C-alpha positions in Angstrom: -2.2 -19.4 -48.4 -2.2 -22.6 -46.3 -1.2 -25.8 -48.1 0.1 -29.2 -47.2 3.7 -27.9 -47.6 3.5 -26.2 -44.3 3.6 -29.6 -42.6 7.3 -29.6 -43.4 7.9 -26.4 -41.4 9.2 -26.5 -37.8 7.0 -27.1 -34.8 8.2 -23.8 -33.1 7.0 -22.0 -36.3 3.6 -23.5 -35.9 3.4 -22.6 -32.3 4.3 -19.0 -33.0 1.8 -18.8 -35.9 -1.1 -20.3 -33.9 -0.4 -18.1 -30.9 -0.6 -15.1 -33.3 -4.0 -16.4 -34.5 -5.1 -16.8 -30.8 -4.4 -13.1 -30.3 -6.1 -11.8 -33.4 -8.4 -14.1 -35.4 -9.8 -17.5 -35.1 -10.7 -17.6 -38.8 -7.1 -17.9 -39.8 -6.5 -20.4 -37.1 -9.3 -22.6 -38.5 -7.5 -22.7 -41.8 -4.4 -24.1 -40.1 -6.6 -26.5 -38.1 -7.5 -28.5 -41.2 -3.8 -29.0 -42.0 -2.7 -29.7 -38.4 -5.4 -32.2 -37.4 -3.3 -35.2 -38.2 -0.2 -33.7 -36.6 -1.6 -33.5 -33.1 0.2 -30.3 -32.3 -0.6 -28.9 -28.9 -0.4 -25.4 -30.2 -3.8 -26.1 -31.9 -5.4 -26.5 -28.5 -3.7 -23.4 -27.1 -5.0 -21.3 -30.0 -8.6 -22.3 -29.2 -8.0 -21.9 -25.4 -6.8 -18.4 -26.1 -9.5 -17.2 -28.5 -12.2 -19.8 -28.7 -15.1 -20.9 -26.5 -14.4 -23.3 -23.6 -16.4 -26.0 -25.4 -14.2 -25.8 -28.5 -11.1 -25.7 -26.4 -12.2 -28.8 -24.4 -12.9 -30.6 -27.7 -9.4 -29.9 -29.0 -7.9 -30.8 -25.6 -9.5 -34.2 -25.7 -7.8 -34.9 -29.0 -4.5 -34.7 -27.2 -3.4 -38.1 -25.8 -3.4 -38.1 -22.0 0.3 -38.8 -21.6 1.1 -35.7 -23.7 -0.9 -33.3 -21.6 1.3 -31.1 -19.4 0.5 -28.8 -16.5 0.7 -25.8 -18.8 -1.9 -27.4 -21.1 -4.3 -28.0 -18.2 -3.7 -24.5 -16.9 -4.6 -23.1 -20.3 -7.9 -25.0 -20.3 -8.7 -23.9 -16.7 -7.9 -20.2 -17.6 -10.2 -20.5 -20.6 -13.1 -21.5 -18.4 -12.4 -18.9 -15.7 -12.1 -16.2 -18.4 -15.6 -17.1 -19.5 -17.0 -17.1 -15.9 -17.2 -21.0 -15.7 -15.5 -21.1 -12.3 -17.3 -24.3 -11.1 -16.3 -26.1 -14.3 -12.7 -25.0 -13.8 -12.7 -26.6 -10.4 -14.1 -29.8 -11.8 -11.4 -29.9 -14.5 -8.7 -29.3 -11.8 -9.9 -32.3 -9.9 -9.9 -34.4 -13.1 -6.4 -33.1 -13.8 -5.0 -34.3 -10.4 -7.1 -37.4 -9.8 -7.4 -39.0 -13.2 -4.5 -37.7 -15.3 -2.4 -37.3 -12.2 -0.7 -34.2 -13.6 0.8 -32.0 -10.8 -0.1 -28.3 -11.2 2.5 -25.5 -10.9 2.3 -22.0 -9.5 0.3 -20.7 -12.4 -2.2 -23.5 -12.0 -2.8 -22.7 -8.3 -3.3 -19.0 -9.0 -5.9 -19.8 -11.6 -7.7 -22.3 -9.3 -7.6 -20.1 -6.2 -9.1 -17.3 -8.4 -12.0 -19.5 -9.3 -12.6 -20.4 -5.6 -12.6 -16.7 -4.8 -15.1 -15.9 -7.5 -17.3 -18.7 -6.2 -17.0 -17.5 -2.7 -16.0 -21.1 -1.7 -13.4 -20.9 1.1 -13.7 -24.7 1.8 -12.6 -25.5 -1.8 -10.0 -22.8 -1.7 -8.5 -24.0 1.6 -8.4 -27.6 0.2 -6.5 -26.4 -2.9 -4.2 -24.3 -0.8 -3.4 -27.2 1.6 -2.7 -29.5 -1.3 0.0 -27.1 -2.6 1.4 -26.6 0.9 2.1 -30.3 1.1 4.0 -30.0 -2.2 6.1 -27.0 -1.0 4.7 -24.5 -3.4 2.5 -22.5 -1.0 5.2 -20.0 0.2 6.0 -18.7 -3.3 5.0 -15.0 -3.3 2.6 -15.3 -6.3 0.8 -18.3 -4.6 0.6 -16.6 -1.2 -0.9 -13.5 -2.8 -3.5 -15.6 -4.7 -4.4 -17.5 -1.5 -4.7 -14.3 0.6 -6.9 -12.8 -2.1 -9.1 -15.8 -2.0 -9.4 -15.7 1.8 -10.1 -12.0 1.7 -12.9 -12.3 -0.9 -14.4 -15.1 1.1 -14.4 -13.1 4.3 -11.6 -15.1 6.0 -9.4 -12.2 7.1 -7.9 -14.2 10.0 -6.6 -16.8 7.5 -5.4 -14.1 5.2 -3.5 -12.3 8.0 -2.0 -15.5 9.2 -0.6 -16.3 5.8 0.6 -12.7 5.4 2.5 -13.1 8.7 4.2 -16.3 7.5 5.6 -14.6 4.3 9.3 -14.0 4.5 9.2 -10.9 2.2 5.7 -9.6 1.5 5.5 -7.7 -1.8 3.6 -4.6 -2.5 0.9 -6.8 -4.0 0.7 -8.7 -0.7 0.3 -5.5 1.2 -2.4 -4.3 -1.2 -4.4 -7.5 -0.8 -4.4 -7.1 3.0 -5.2 -3.4 2.6 -8.3 -4.2 0.4 -9.4 -6.8 3.0 -9.0 -4.4 5.9 -11.1 -1.8 4.1 -13.8 -4.4 3.4 -13.9 -6.3 6.7 -12.1 -4.4 9.4 -12.9 -0.7 8.8 -11.2 2.4 7.6 -9.1 3.0 10.7 -7.5 -0.4 10.6 -7.0 -0.1 6.9 -5.2 3.2 7.4 -2.9 1.5 9.9 -2.0 -1.0 7.2 -1.5 1.7 4.7 0.8 3.7 6.9 2.9 0.5 7.7 3.6 0.0 4.0 7.2 0.8 3.1 6.5 0.6 -0.6 3.4 2.1 -2.3 2.3 2.3 -5.9 -0.6 3.8 -7.8 -2.7 0.7 -7.2 -2.2 1.0 -3.5 -3.3 4.7 -3.5 -6.3 3.8 -5.7 -7.4 1.0 -3.4 -7.1 3.2 -0.3 -8.8 6.2 -1.8 -11.6 4.2 -3.4 -12.2 2.3 -0.2 -12.2 5.5 2.0 -15.1 7.0 0.0 -16.6 9.9 1.9 -13.9 9.7 4.6 -10.9 9.9 2.2 -8.4 12.1 4.1 -6.7 15.0 2.4 -3.2 13.8 3.4 -3.9 10.6 1.4 -4.6 12.6 -1.8 -2.1 15.4 -1.7 1.4 14.2 -0.9 2.2 12.0 -3.9 2.0 14.9 -6.4 5.7 15.5 -5.7 6.5 12.0 -4.6 7.6 8.9 -6.4 4.1 7.7 -7.3 2.6 8.8 -10.6 -1.1 8.6 -10.8 -2.5 6.9 -13.9 -6.0 7.3 -15.3 -7.5 4.5 -13.2 -6.1 6.1 -10.0 -7.4 9.5 -11.0 -10.9 8.2 -11.7 -11.0 6.5 -8.3 -9.8 9.7 -6.6 -12.3 11.8 -8.4 -15.0 9.4 -7.2 -13.7 9.7 -3.6 -13.9 13.5 -3.9 -17.5 13.3 -5.2 -18.5 11.2 -2.3 -16.8 13.4 0.2 -18.1 16.6 -1.5 -14.6 18.0 -1.4 -14.4 20.3 -4.4 -11.1 21.8 -3.3 -9.2 18.5 -3.5 -11.1 17.7 -6.6 -9.9 20.9 -8.3 -6.4 20.2 -7.2 -6.5 16.7 -8.8 -8.1 18.3 -11.9 -5.1 20.6 -12.1 -2.7 17.6 -11.5 -4.4 15.6 -14.3 -4.1 18.6 -16.7 -0.5 19.3 -15.8 0.8 15.8 -16.0 0.8 13.8 -19.2 -1.3 10.9 -17.9 -1.3 9.1 -21.2 2.2 9.7 -22.3 3.6 6.7 -24.0 0.2 5.2 -24.6 -1.1 4.4 -28.1 -3.5 6.9 -29.8 -6.5 4.6 -29.1 -5.5 4.3 -25.4 -5.0 8.0 -25.1 -8.5 8.7 -26.4 -10.0 6.1 -24.1 -8.1 7.4 -21.0 -9.2 11.0 -21.9 -12.9 10.0 -22.0 -12.6 8.1 -18.7 -10.9 10.9 -16.8 -13.2 13.6 -18.3 -16.3 11.5 -17.4 -15.0 11.2 -13.8 -14.4 14.9 -13.7 -18.0 15.7 -15.0 -19.4 13.3 -12.3 -17.2 14.8 -9.6 -18.1 18.5 -10.3 -21.8 17.6 -10.7 -21.9 15.8 -7.3 -19.9 18.5 -5.6 -22.5 21.1 -6.6 -20.6 22.8 -9.5 -23.0 21.8 -12.3 -21.9 24.7 -14.5 -18.3 23.4 -14.5 -19.5 19.9 -15.1 -21.5 21.1 -18.1 -18.6 23.1 -19.5 -16.2 20.1 -19.3 -18.8 17.8 -20.9 -19.4 20.1 -23.8 -15.6 20.4 -24.4 -15.1 16.6 -24.5 -14.1 15.7 -28.1 -15.6 12.2 -27.6 -18.4 11.0 -25.4 -19.6 7.5 -24.6 -22.8 6.4 -22.9 -21.1 6.6 -19.5 -20.2 10.3 -20.1 -23.8 11.0 -21.2 -25.3 9.4 -18.2 -22.9 11.3 -15.9 -24.0 14.6 -17.4 -27.7 13.7 -17.4 -27.6 12.3 -13.9 -26.0 15.6 -12.8 -28.7 17.7 -14.4 -31.3 15.5 -12.8 -29.7 15.7 -9.4 -29.8 19.5 -9.6 -33.4 19.5 -10.7 -32.6 20.9 -14.2 -35.0 18.6 -16.1 -35.8 21.3 -18.6 -32.2 21.3 -19.8 -32.2 17.7 -20.7 -34.0 18.3 -24.0 -30.8 19.7 -25.6 -29.0 16.3 -25.1 -29.3 12.8 -26.4 -31.2 11.0 -23.7 -31.6 7.6 -21.9 -35.0 6.8 -20.6 -34.1 5.9 -17.1 -32.2 9.2 -16.6 -34.9 11.3 -18.1 -37.7 9.6 -16.0 -35.6 10.2 -12.9 -35.2 13.9 -13.8 -39.0 14.3 -14.5 -39.7 12.6 -11.1 -37.5 15.1 -9.2 -39.0 18.1 -11.0 -42.6 17.0 -10.9 -43.0 16.8 -14.7 -45.7 14.2 -14.7 -47.0 14.7 -18.3 -43.5 14.9 -19.7 -42.5 11.7 -17.9 -45.6 9.9 -19.2 -44.8 11.0 -22.7 -41.2 9.8 -22.5 -42.4 6.5 -21.1 -44.9 6.0 -23.9 -42.7 7.1 -26.8 -39.0 6.5 -25.9 -39.3 2.7 -25.3 -41.7 0.2 -26.9 -43.5 -2.0 -24.4 -41.4 -5.0 -25.3 -38.2 -3.2 -24.5 -39.2 -1.7 -21.1 -37.4 -3.0 -18.1 -38.1 -3.0 -14.4 -36.0 0.1 -13.9 -38.3 2.0 -16.3 -41.4 0.9 -14.4 -39.7 1.8 -11.1 -39.0 5.3 -12.3 -42.6 5.7 -13.4 -43.9 4.6 -10.0 -41.6 7.1 -8.3 -42.8 9.8 -10.7 -46.5 9.2 -10.1 -46.1 8.5 -6.4 -44.3 11.8 -5.8 -47.2 13.6 -7.6 -49.8 11.9 -5.4 -51.2 9.8 -8.2 -51.0 6.7 -6.0 -53.8 4.6 -7.5 -52.4 5.1 -11.0 -48.9 4.2 -9.8 -50.2 1.0 -8.2 -51.1 -0.3 -11.6 -47.4 -0.4 -12.4 -46.8 -3.1 -9.8 -43.5 -1.8 -8.3 -45.0 -1.6 -4.9 -41.8 -0.9 -2.9 -41.3 2.5 -4.5 -45.0 3.2 -4.1 -44.8 2.4 -0.4 -42.1 5.1 0.0 -44.4 7.6 -1.7 -47.1 6.8 0.8 -44.7 8.0 3.4 -44.2 11.2 1.5 -47.9 12.0 1.4 -48.9 10.5 4.7 -51.1 7.8 3.2 -50.8 5.2 6.0 -54.0 3.4 4.9 -52.7 2.6 1.4 -49.2 2.0 2.9 -50.6 -0.7 5.2 -52.3 -2.5 2.3 -49.2 -2.4 0.2 -47.2 -3.7 3.2 -49.4 -6.8 3.4 -48.9 -7.5 -0.3 -45.2 -6.9 -0.1 -44.9 -9.2 3.0 -46.5 -12.0 1.0 -44.3 -11.4 -2.0 -41.0 -10.9 -0.1 -41.3 -11.8 3.6 -37.5 -11.6 4.2 -37.3 -7.9 3.1 -37.5 -5.9 6.3 -36.9 -2.6 4.5 -40.6 -2.4 3.7 -41.4 -2.3 7.5 -39.0 0.6 7.8 -40.9 2.4 5.0 -44.2 1.8 6.7 -42.9 3.1 10.0 -41.9 6.3 8.2 -45.4 6.5 6.7 -47.0 6.2 10.1 -44.7 9.0 11.5 -45.4 11.4 8.6 -49.1 10.9 9.0 -49.0 11.7 12.7 -49.5 8.2 14.0 -46.6 8.2 16.4 -47.8 5.3 18.5 -48.1 3.0 15.5 -44.7 4.1 14.2 -43.0 3.4 17.5 -44.7 0.0 17.9 -43.5 -1.0 14.5 -40.0 0.2 15.2 -39.9 -1.7 18.5 -40.9 -4.8 16.6 -38.1 -4.2 14.1 -35.6 -3.8 17.0 -36.7 -7.1 18.5 -36.0 -8.7 15.1 -32.6 -7.2 15.0 -33.4 -4.9 12.1 -31.5 -1.6 12.1 -32.2 1.5 10.0 -29.4 3.1 8.1 -28.4 5.9 10.4 -28.7 9.4 9.0 -25.3 11.2 8.8 -24.4 14.6 7.4 -21.0 16.3 6.8 -19.7 19.7 5.9 -16.2 20.6 4.7 -14.8 23.7 6.4 -11.2 25.0 5.6 -10.3 21.7 4.0 -11.5 19.5 6.9 -14.6 17.3 6.8 -16.8 17.3 9.9 -19.4 14.5 10.5 -22.6 14.8 12.5 -25.6 12.5 13.3 -28.8 12.9 15.2 -28.1 14.4 18.7 -24.3 14.1 18.1 -22.1 15.3 20.9 -18.8 13.8 19.8 -17.5 16.9 18.0 -14.7 18.9 19.8 -16.8 22.0 19.4 -20.1 20.5 20.6 -20.7 23.3 23.2 -20.4 26.0 20.5 -22.5 24.0 18.0 -25.4 23.6 20.5 -25.1 27.2 21.6 -25.7 28.2 18.0 -28.5 25.6 17.9 -30.2 27.4 20.8 -29.9 30.7 19.0 -31.2 29.3 15.7 -34.2 27.7 17.6 -35.1 31.0 19.2 -34.9 32.9 15.8 -36.9 30.2 14.0 -39.7 30.3 16.6 -39.7 34.1 16.2 -40.0 33.7 12.4 -43.1 31.5 12.9 -41.5 28.0 12.4 -43.5 25.1 13.8 -42.5 21.5 13.8 -44.5 19.2 11.6 -46.3 15.9 12.3 -43.1 14.2 13.4 -42.8 16.7 16.2 -39.1 17.7 15.7 -37.6 20.8 17.2 -34.3 22.4 16.1 -32.7 21.8 19.5 -33.0 18.0 19.1 -31.8 18.0 15.6 -30.9 15.9 12.6 -27.4 15.7 11.4 -27.8 18.3 8.7 -29.0 20.8 11.3 -25.9 20.2 13.4 -23.7 20.6 10.3 -25.4 23.9 9.4 -25.0 25.2 13.0 -21.3 24.3 12.8 -21.0 26.0 9.4 -22.6 29.2 10.9 -20.0 29.4 13.6 -17.1 28.4 11.5 -17.4 30.6 8.4 -17.6 34.4 7.8 -21.1 36.0 7.7 -22.8 35.6 4.4 -20.5 32.7 3.2 -22.3 29.9 1.4 -22.6 26.5 3.1 -22.5 23.1 1.4 -23.8 20.1 3.4 -24.0 16.5 2.4 -26.5 13.9 3.7 -26.7 10.2 3.1 -30.5 9.9 3.3 -33.4 12.0 2.0 -34.0 15.3 3.8 -37.2 15.3 5.8 -40.0 17.9 5.4 -39.3 19.5 8.8 -35.6 20.0 8.1 -36.4 21.3 4.6 -38.8 23.9 6.0 -36.4 24.9 8.8 -33.4 25.3 6.5 -35.4 27.5 4.1 -36.0 29.9 7.1 -32.4 29.7 8.2 -31.2 30.8 4.8 -33.4 33.9 5.0 -32.7 34.7 8.7 -28.9 34.5 8.4 -28.6 35.7 4.8 -26.8 32.5 3.7 -27.0 30.4 0.6 -27.2 26.9 2.0 -26.9 23.9 -0.3 -27.9 20.4 0.9 -27.2 17.3 -1.2 -29.3 14.5 0.0 -29.7 11.0 -1.4 -31.7 12.2 -4.3 -30.7 15.7 -5.4 -29.3 19.1 -4.5 -31.4 21.6 -2.6 -30.2 25.2 -2.9 -31.8 27.3 -0.1 -31.6 31.0 -0.7 -33.7 33.9 0.8 -36.3 31.4 2.2 -36.8 29.5 -1.0 -35.4 26.2 -2.3 -34.3 25.3 -5.9 -36.6 22.2 -5.8 -39.7 24.4 -5.4 -40.7 22.2 -2.4 -41.0 19.2 -4.7 -38.6 16.3 -4.1 
């Protein structure tokens, strides 16, 4: 019980007691507040800065006489604001601190302020702060250099970050990691790999940054060596690596990492609550990885064995089922509306989608994502007029391309141009609509107009993993070391397709001048034993021509060919596709 007698206790005791309140409960802190108001103890302010709102902290801070405010007090106030996302206010307070109170900041202050500049994306303010501390001789301290480099990297100023890095007498592993993350973001994977290889000391954060930034191009030698090395992967590292495997479609490495995570005690030494949280995170990443690598049965088995599941785990499982076109299996699970609507869209379950849309969310609770899913569902089914009533015109324009409705697509383009004239993606969608409806001249004219405006389409790329190595292909690609063999197989496939009755669609494609997935399949045919299944990944939606051709290839060559495009998995077997030609 708090009483006036506590005033006789020591100041250090009060500081310790209030810090304890700051870590746990503001309610007990308020009880002490009433007693300490007349004492003017700074610990009162620090308690509010630690657990209260910035407004409350500022009110308490202003009760402290200006001569008694130290750099640590100001830094606590700045940190309180940045912790609540008030980065501009933190900068304003920093200027007040130096210009009005004339309190010089320390290393912790500059780290806090540079972090605020990075979040604001304001390199001018960040440079000014950095210069101010250079003049005071604090800028070459490692922690300050790292914060400044991080600010420059996040603001896109890699030249300044590298210059500062070069001036450091002894860069730390944190310094290297900051430069590595910047190289991945601004200079490309090859340059980032050079930085990574130059690092003498690496930790789990370094491996995580490199693996997560590599994405689909994450090399095997990055993932494998440190199982027996000095770096022990924690749950965050494992989750990032599982994500990299899912993007690369590399199930072999994913299984190796799964075995590693099972063999090693990832959460040893952690509290019971942390162990449960880490287990859920790693298990969820595993479910997502197996689903995206085509092993939905394993994903489902792991999901059902999870002792605890959160919303992220549910969404990973539901998204996996939707991606594999298993909409009918969703009824056995608790559901989220967006995921179910996406599954219904991919499976063509119009009435089921309508029912979920009407019953699963009241009108007041519906969000734009729900309406976008419904437009996609109705648009894929050809119910374009009904879909137009839902207003999400961009998704509807994409559906016009699917059904060759150039007339409606042109009208939608005019409306979208008025609503969002800066969005050039709509012109790309209309160009695709013209092409799919056989209006090649109109499509080419629109594409030429886009080229003159400097608009570039996302290039279609496909890749296939054979014997642990990932091979990339794009339209008309001739960069592969086995190009001659790949195109020789392409000639053979083209002849056998024509003999089987294959004819190009409206877009006029032929197998010989092929999309990336056709090249990847041709490479798979010459690189694997007869009858072996093939798994190809594609970054955009598979076109109708390729879809028809791959169905025939699966029958002609007796192969099970799985293609994962941007939306879902297509499992081609004996001339049929698991999507039932509805995607």
